[in-house]
N, CA and C atoms as a LAMMPS dump frame, in Angstrom:
ITEM: TIMESTEP
0
ITEM: NUMBER OF ATOMS
204
ITEM: BOX BOUNDS ff ff ff
-5.0000000000000000e+02 5.0000000000000000e+02
-5.0000000000000000e+02 5.0000000000000000e+02
-5.0000000000000000e+02 5.0000000000000000e+02
ITEM: ATOMS id mol type element x y z
1 1 1 N -315.91 -143.088 -121.634
2 1 2 C -314.686 -143.17 -122.399
3 1 3 C -313.654 -142.263 -121.743
4 2 1 N -312.433 -142.781 -121.629
5 2 2 C -311.351 -142.023 -121.018
6 2 3 C -310.781 -141.007 -122.011
7 3 1 N -310.298 -139.906 -121.481
8 3 2 C -309.661 -138.903 -122.336
9 3 3 C -308.274 -139.399 -122.758
10 4 1 N -307.731 -138.809 -123.806
11 4 2 C -306.389 -139.172 -124.267
12 4 3 C -305.359 -138.983 -123.16
13 5 1 N -305.5 -137.925 -122.401
14 5 2 C -304.558 -137.639 -121.315
15 5 3 C -304.597 -138.728 -120.254
16 6 1 N -305.784 -139.159 -119.882
17 6 2 C -305.918 -140.212 -118.87
18 6 3 C -305.365 -141.528 -119.397
19 7 1 N -305.625 -141.844 -120.65
20 7 2 C -305.1 -143.08 -121.251
21 7 3 C -303.572 -143.066 -121.232
22 8 1 N -302.973 -141.943 -121.62
23 8 2 C -301.505 -141.849 -121.592
24 8 3 C -300.981 -142.003 -120.169
25 9 1 N -301.631 -141.349 -119.219
26 9 2 C -301.192 -141.432 -117.829
27 9 3 C -301.251 -142.873 -117.326
28 10 1 N -302.353 -143.564 -117.589
29 10 2 C -302.495 -144.95 -117.154
30 10 3 C -301.479 -145.854 -117.86
31 11 1 N -301.209 -145.571 -119.128
32 11 2 C -300.212 -146.339 -119.866
33 11 3 C -298.821 -146.177 -119.278
34 12 1 N -298.453 -144.94 -118.96
35 12 2 C -297.151 -144.69 -118.333
36 12 3 C -297.058 -145.377 -116.973
37 13 1 N -298.136 -145.331 -116.197
38 13 2 C -298.148 -145.987 -114.89
39 13 3 C -297.977 -147.503 -115.039
40 14 1 N -298.661 -148.089 -116.029
41 14 2 C -298.557 -149.535 -116.26
42 14 3 C -297.131 -149.916 -116.667
43 15 1 N -296.55 -149.127 -117.568
44 15 2 C -295.178 -149.391 -117.981
45 15 3 C -294.223 -149.281 -116.802
46 16 1 N -294.389 -148.242 -116.007
47 16 2 C -293.508 -148.045 -114.849
48 16 3 C -293.659 -149.192 -113.859
49 17 1 N -294.892 -149.631 -113.618
50 17 2 C -295.12 -150.735 -112.679
51 17 3 C -294.486 -152.034 -113.166
52 18 1 N -294.565 -152.298 -114.456
53 18 2 C -294.044 -153.56 -115.009
54 18 3 C -292.551 -153.519 -115.303
55 19 1 N -292.054 -152.367 -115.77
56 19 2 C -290.67 -152.293 -116.23
57 19 3 C -289.745 -151.527 -115.295
58 20 1 N -290.294 -150.661 -114.491
59 20 2 C -289.455 -149.74 -113.722
60 20 3 C -289.21 -148.494 -114.558
61 21 1 N -288.769 -147.443 -113.913
62 21 2 C -288.649 -146.142 -114.589
63 21 3 C -287.611 -146.155 -115.709
64 22 1 N -286.463 -146.802 -115.488
65 22 2 C -285.396 -146.789 -116.497
66 22 3 C -285.824 -147.546 -117.745
67 23 1 N -286.339 -148.764 -117.566
68 23 2 C -286.764 -149.55 -118.723
69 23 3 C -287.985 -148.943 -119.394
70 24 1 N -288.843 -148.262 -118.628
71 24 2 C -289.975 -147.563 -119.232
72 24 3 C -289.473 -146.5 -120.199
73 25 1 N -288.49 -145.733 -119.76
74 25 2 C -287.911 -144.703 -120.63
75 25 3 C -287.277 -145.325 -121.866
76 26 1 N -286.574 -146.438 -121.689
77 26 2 C -285.958 -147.124 -122.834
78 26 3 C -287.022 -147.618 -123.807
79 27 1 N -288.113 -148.189 -123.27
80 27 2 C -289.206 -148.67 -124.109
81 27 3 C -289.785 -147.535 -124.948
82 28 1 N -290.059 -146.407 -124.313
83 28 2 C -290.613 -145.259 -125.03
84 28 3 C -289.637 -144.792 -126.102
85 29 1 N -288.358 -144.749 -125.767
86 29 2 C -287.346 -144.352 -126.743
87 29 3 C -287.316 -145.317 -127.932
88 30 1 N -287.387 -146.621 -127.648
89 30 2 C -287.373 -147.618 -128.725
90 30 3 C -288.584 -147.474 -129.639
91 31 1 N -289.74 -147.281 -129.054
92 31 2 C -290.963 -147.129 -129.851
93 31 3 C -290.884 -145.871 -130.71
94 32 1 N -290.39 -144.789 -130.136
95 32 2 C -290.283 -143.54 -130.889
96 32 3 C -289.248 -143.627 -132.005
97 33 1 N -288.203 -144.415 -131.798
98 33 2 C -287.128 -144.526 -132.783
99 33 3 C -287.54 -145.374 -133.987
100 34 1 N -288.329 -146.398 -133.75
101 34 2 C -288.719 -147.319 -134.815
102 34 3 C -290.002 -146.874 -135.496
103 35 1 N -290.149 -147.294 -136.723
104 35 2 C -291.435 -147.145 -137.393
105 35 3 C -292.264 -148.338 -136.959
106 36 1 N -293.097 -148.113 -135.971
107 36 2 C -293.849 -149.183 -135.33
108 36 3 C -295.263 -149.202 -135.871
109 37 1 N -295.631 -150.317 -136.478
110 37 2 C -296.983 -150.485 -137.018
111 37 3 C -297.793 -151.332 -136.037
112 38 1 N -298.54 -150.658 -135.161
113 38 2 C -299.296 -151.34 -134.124
114 38 3 C -300.295 -152.338 -134.708
115 39 1 N -300.952 -151.958 -135.799
116 39 2 C -301.953 -152.834 -136.402
117 39 3 C -301.315 -154.128 -136.886
118 40 1 N -300.166 -154.055 -137.537
119 40 2 C -299.461 -155.256 -137.999
120 40 3 C -298.981 -156.08 -136.805
121 41 1 N -298.457 -155.408 -135.789
122 41 2 C -297.985 -156.099 -134.595
123 41 3 C -299.114 -156.901 -133.952
124 42 1 N -300.293 -156.289 -133.81
125 42 2 C -301.429 -156.982 -133.21
126 42 3 C -301.875 -158.158 -134.077
127 43 1 N -301.83 -157.981 -135.395
128 43 2 C -302.227 -159.065 -136.304
129 43 3 C -301.268 -160.248 -136.167
130 44 1 N -299.983 -159.95 -136.076
131 44 2 C -298.97 -160.995 -135.992
132 44 3 C -298.847 -161.598 -134.596
133 45 1 N -299.336 -160.914 -133.585
134 45 2 C -299.152 -161.327 -132.199
135 45 3 C -299.696 -162.736 -131.944
136 46 1 N -300.856 -163.051 -132.469
137 46 2 C -301.494 -164.345 -132.21
138 46 3 C -301.439 -165.291 -133.415
139 47 1 N -300.655 -164.948 -134.409
140 47 2 C -300.617 -165.694 -135.665
141 47 3 C -300.259 -167.168 -135.477
142 48 1 N -299.29 -167.466 -134.621
143 48 2 C -298.838 -168.85 -134.451
144 48 3 C -299.486 -169.552 -133.265
145 49 1 N -300.559 -168.984 -132.745
146 49 2 C -301.23 -169.545 -131.582
147 49 3 C -302.515 -170.239 -132.039
148 50 1 N -302.695 -171.505 -131.598
149 50 2 C -303.943 -172.176 -131.97
150 50 3 C -305.075 -171.673 -131.078
151 51 1 N -306.295 -172.018 -131.449
152 51 2 C -307.477 -171.476 -130.786
153 51 3 C -307.551 -171.897 -129.318
154 52 1 N -307.101 -173.113 -129.004
155 52 2 C -307.131 -173.571 -127.618
156 52 3 C -306.175 -172.757 -126.748
157 53 1 N -304.986 -172.499 -127.274
158 53 2 C -304.007 -171.702 -126.528
159 53 3 C -304.505 -170.267 -126.338
160 54 1 N -305.061 -169.705 -127.39
161 54 2 C -305.602 -168.342 -127.305
162 54 3 C -306.746 -168.284 -126.292
163 55 1 N -307.631 -169.27 -126.319
164 55 2 C -308.74 -169.311 -125.368
165 55 3 C -308.221 -169.458 -123.938
166 56 1 N -307.194 -170.265 -123.757
167 56 2 C -306.603 -170.436 -122.427
168 56 3 C -306.014 -169.139 -121.896
169 57 1 N -305.31 -168.409 -122.755
170 57 2 C -304.732 -167.125 -122.343
171 57 3 C -305.828 -166.117 -122.02
172 58 1 N -306.889 -166.118 -122.815
173 58 2 C -308.01 -165.213 -122.549
174 58 3 C -308.653 -165.554 -121.205
175 59 1 N -308.793 -166.84 -120.916
176 59 2 C -309.378 -167.264 -119.647
177 59 3 C -308.479 -166.863 -118.476
178 60 1 N -307.171 -167.056 -118.608
179 60 2 C -306.233 -166.645 -117.56
180 60 3 C -306.348 -165.144 -117.292
181 61 1 N -306.411 -164.375 -118.361
182 61 2 C -306.532 -162.926 -118.207
183 61 3 C -307.836 -162.562 -117.515
184 62 1 N -308.914 -163.202 -117.914
185 62 2 C -310.217 -162.944 -117.312
186 62 3 C -310.192 -163.272 -115.816
187 63 1 N -309.592 -164.387 -115.464
188 63 2 C -309.493 -164.787 -114.057
189 63 3 C -308.645 -163.79 -113.266
190 64 1 N -307.572 -163.26 -113.881
191 64 2 C -306.721 -162.299 -113.174
192 64 3 C -307.475 -161.003 -112.902
193 65 1 N -308.414 -160.643 -113.756
194 65 2 C -309.213 -159.437 -113.535
195 65 3 C -310.147 -159.61 -112.344
196 66 1 N -310.652 -160.806 -112.177
197 66 2 C -311.587 -161.081 -111.074
198 66 3 C -310.872 -161.012 -109.721
199 67 1 N -309.555 -161.302 -109.698
200 67 2 C -308.785 -161.278 -108.454
201 67 3 C -308.424 -159.862 -108.042
202 68 1 N -308.43 -158.956 -108.986
203 68 2 C -308.011 -157.573 -108.705
204 68 3 C -309.045 -156.788 -107.961
């Protein structure tokens, strides 16, 4: 299991890689400014997705891990 510090570091690196430094900072600012309910967000994330679409996305993600 990774330590909290390592998880935060990897999270910041992922954000920077995907968004760039400026947008990463904006993202962090937005999250800190809002009352963000991660559990509700995750519940709602796949709400309108049927099982076939969800399975397809899971398969795509799995395949992308194998290429890395």
